[in-house]
Every structure is written in structure tokens, then in C-alpha cells.
C-alpha positions as CSV (number, residue, x, y, z in Angstrom):
1,M,73.3,142.1,133.1
2,K,71.8,138.4,133.3
3,N,75.8,137.0,132.1
4,I,76.8,139.3,135.3
5,T,74.6,138.0,137.2
6,R,75.5,134.4,136.3
7,I,79.3,135.0,137.1
8,L,78.3,136.7,139.7
9,L,76.5,133.9,141.3
10,A,79.1,131.1,140.0
11,T,81.8,132.9,141.7
12,V,79.9,133.1,144.8
13,L,79.0,129.8,145.0
14,A,82.2,128.4,144.0
15,G,83.9,130.1,147.0
16,A,81.4,128.9,149.3
17,A,81.8,124.8,148.5
18,S,85.1,125.2,149.2
19,A,85.1,127.2,152.1
20,P,87.5,125.2,154.9
21,A,85.7,126.9,157.9
22,L,84.3,130.3,159.0
23,A,85.9,133.0,158.9
24,D,84.0,135.6,161.1
25,A,86.4,138.3,160.4
26,P,84.8,141.9,160.8
27,Y,86.8,144.7,158.6
28,G,87.5,147.9,157.9
29,A,88.6,149.3,154.2
30,V,89.6,152.5,152.7
31,D,89.9,153.3,148.6
32,I,91.0,155.7,147.0
33,G,90.4,156.1,143.3
34,Q,88.7,158.0,140.5
35,T,85.3,158.1,139.2
36,T,84.5,158.3,135.6
37,G,80.9,160.2,134.3
38,S,79.5,159.3,131.2
39,N,78.2,162.0,129.0
40,L,79.1,164.8,131.9
41,C,80.9,166.5,129.1
42,T,79.0,166.8,125.7
43,G,79.6,170.0,123.9
44,A,81.1,171.8,127.1
45,V,84.8,173.2,127.2
46,G,86.7,172.9,129.9
47,C,84.4,170.3,131.1
48,K,86.0,167.0,133.3
49,D,84.4,163.6,133.8
50,T,86.7,162.7,136.3
51,A,87.1,163.2,139.9
52,G,89.4,162.2,142.4
53,A,87.5,159.7,144.5
54,L,87.8,158.2,148.5
55,R,85.5,155.7,150.3
56,V,85.4,154.1,153.2
57,A,83.9,151.0,154.0
58,L,82.6,148.7,157.4
59,G,82.4,144.4,156.4
60,Y,82.0,141.3,157.9
61,Q,84.0,137.8,156.0
62,F,81.3,135.2,156.4
63,V,83.5,132.8,155.3
64,P,86.8,132.8,152.7
65,Q,85.0,133.4,149.9
66,M,82.1,135.6,150.7
67,G,81.3,138.8,152.9
68,A,79.1,141.9,152.8
69,E,79.6,145.2,152.9
70,I,78.3,149.1,153.6
71,S,80.1,151.8,152.4
72,Y,80.4,155.8,151.6
73,G,82.1,157.3,149.0
74,A,83.2,161.0,148.2
75,Y,83.1,160.0,144.5
76,G,84.7,163.5,143.4
77,K,84.0,167.2,142.2
78,A,84.9,168.5,138.9
79,S,84.1,171.1,136.4
80,L,81.3,171.3,133.5
81,G,83.3,173.9,132.0
82,T,81.6,176.3,130.1
83,L,78.9,175.9,127.1
84,G,78.1,179.1,124.7
85,G,79.8,180.9,127.0
86,T,77.8,179.9,129.8
87,V,79.8,179.0,133.2
88,M,78.0,175.6,134.0
89,G,79.4,175.0,137.4
90,D,80.7,171.9,139.0
91,W,79.4,168.3,139.4
92,K,79.9,166.9,142.9
93,A,79.0,162.8,143.5
94,S,78.7,160.9,146.9
95,G,76.8,158.0,148.3
96,F,76.2,154.9,150.2
97,A,76.3,151.2,148.8
98,L,75.3,148.0,150.5
99,S,77.0,145.0,148.6
100,G,77.8,141.2,148.8
101,I,81.5,139.8,148.0
102,G,82.4,136.7,146.4
103,A,86.1,135.9,146.6
104,L,87.3,132.8,144.5
105,P,90.9,132.4,145.9
106,L,94.2,131.6,143.7
107,G,96.3,130.4,146.1
108,N,99.4,132.5,147.3
109,G,97.0,135.3,149.2
110,F,95.8,136.5,145.5
111,S,91.6,136.2,145.1
112,L,89.9,137.1,141.9
113,T,86.5,139.5,143.9
114,A,83.0,140.7,142.7
115,K,80.5,142.7,144.3
116,L,77.0,142.8,143.6
117,G,74.5,145.5,145.9
118,I,72.5,148.3,145.5
119,A,74.3,152.0,145.6
120,S,72.4,155.2,146.3
121,T,74.1,158.2,145.0
122,K,73.5,161.7,145.3
123,L,74.6,164.1,142.4
124,D,74.7,167.7,142.7
125,I,75.3,170.6,140.1
126,S,76.7,174.1,141.9
127,G,75.6,177.1,141.1
128,T,72.2,175.7,140.5
129,G,71.0,174.5,143.4
130,R,70.2,171.1,141.4
131,S,70.4,167.9,142.7
132,A,69.1,164.3,142.7
133,T,69.7,161.2,144.4
134,S,69.5,157.9,142.7
135,T,69.0,154.2,143.7
136,N,71.0,151.6,141.3
137,L,72.1,148.2,140.8
138,A,75.9,148.4,141.5
139,Y,78.5,145.6,140.7
140,G,81.9,145.4,139.7
141,V,85.2,143.0,139.6
142,G,88.7,143.2,141.1
143,A,91.1,141.5,142.8
144,R,92.7,141.1,146.5
145,Y,95.6,140.0,147.9
146,D,96.1,138.9,151.4
147,F,99.5,139.9,152.9
148,N,98.6,137.8,156.0
149,R,95.4,137.3,157.6
150,D,94.9,140.6,159.1
151,V,95.9,143.1,156.5
152,A,95.3,143.0,152.5
153,M,95.3,145.5,149.4
154,R,92.3,145.4,146.6
155,L,91.8,146.8,143.5
156,Q,88.1,147.2,141.9
157,Y,86.5,148.4,139.3
158,E,82.8,149.4,139.9
159,T,79.6,150.8,137.9
160,L,77.0,152.7,140.3
161,G,75.0,152.9,138.0
162,D,73.0,156.1,135.6
163,V,72.7,158.9,138.5
164,G,70.6,162.4,138.1
165,D,67.9,163.3,136.9
166,S,65.8,165.2,134.3
167,N,67.2,168.5,136.4
168,T,70.9,167.5,137.2
169,G,71.2,165.7,133.5
170,T,71.7,161.5,133.8
171,T,75.4,159.8,134.0
172,K,76.6,156.5,134.2
173,L,79.3,156.8,137.2
174,N,82.3,154.2,137.4
175,L,84.9,153.6,139.8
176,L,88.7,152.6,139.5
177,S,89.9,152.3,142.9
178,A,92.5,150.3,144.9
179,G,92.7,149.8,148.7
180,V,93.5,148.7,152.2
181,V,91.6,146.5,153.9
182,M,92.6,145.3,157.9
183,R,90.3,143.2,159.7
184,F,89.7,143.9,163.4
């Protein structure tokens, strides 16, 4: 974890040092992707540890290499299958995140990105009434391509941390997504 934090910090500092001017650009983003939960399907038949995800975000680009973002994600719903003949129900995850984003421009509109923040994620287990909300350090890496000043596309891989508790079970949620960014 310390190495990831150092890489993120170095990326943000390198970008800030080369920033030619303030960007002052608020933006909105929509991402679609796939959430994967580790250890969700241990021993269950018909269990799915992946689900489709949708996230909306609002952010502010302070300088071309640094910004902040708040987002809400519906991280998906999938079957827990059956275990020993018992139907386990479904798992469903959703939550909010507040992140700082650093970008390292590579030229011709391409940038590598790094994200570091806090995610509050709720895990629900249907049929049991059990749910748990976890707040964790969230981090990720990605790439962005700016078509022009107002429209960009991004690809991201993020870790939302361990969600759940002893009543719901715990899982580490990861998100792979692609999205469109529109500056206002």
C-alpha cells in the first residue's frame, strides 16, 4: 500500500509541476463496467462473483493534472447461488466515493491517471435482510483520451476495499470501467 501511495503522490506532483495554467473546469462523467467480488462464491453452486456496474460522477479539474471527484455507483447485483441445497439469495453493492485524481499527460490527448480517495460501500444480501456499509481507502489507475477540451473517454481499474461484515460476509470489490467525461 505504501508503494501505491508513493506512485500516486509522485504522479500528482509531477503533473502539478508541469501545469501550464489553471484549468478551472467542472465536469460530469458516466462510467459503465464490471464489478468483481473476491470470496463471494466459495463453495456455492451457480454463484456469480461479477456484476454490471454504472457510476455517475461530478468533478472539478483544478489544473490539467489534478482534480477531485464525487461519485455514486450502482456496483451491481448477482446471484449467490445455492449452498448445500439452500438458496443463498443475491448480493448487491452500491456506494459513494470522494477521490483526488492525478493525471500524467503523455501527449496527443492521452494521459495516465491515478485515483486516491475514500469509498463508502453498502453490501446487501437479499432474502436475509442483512446489509453492511463499509468505508475504505479506494484507489485506482487508468488512462484518459481527450477528444477536445470538453469531451474525454476514460478507462479505469479501481479497488473499493473490503466491504461487508460478519453478518453479510466480506468481499474485496474491484471495478473495471469505461466512461465518458463532459466538461461544463
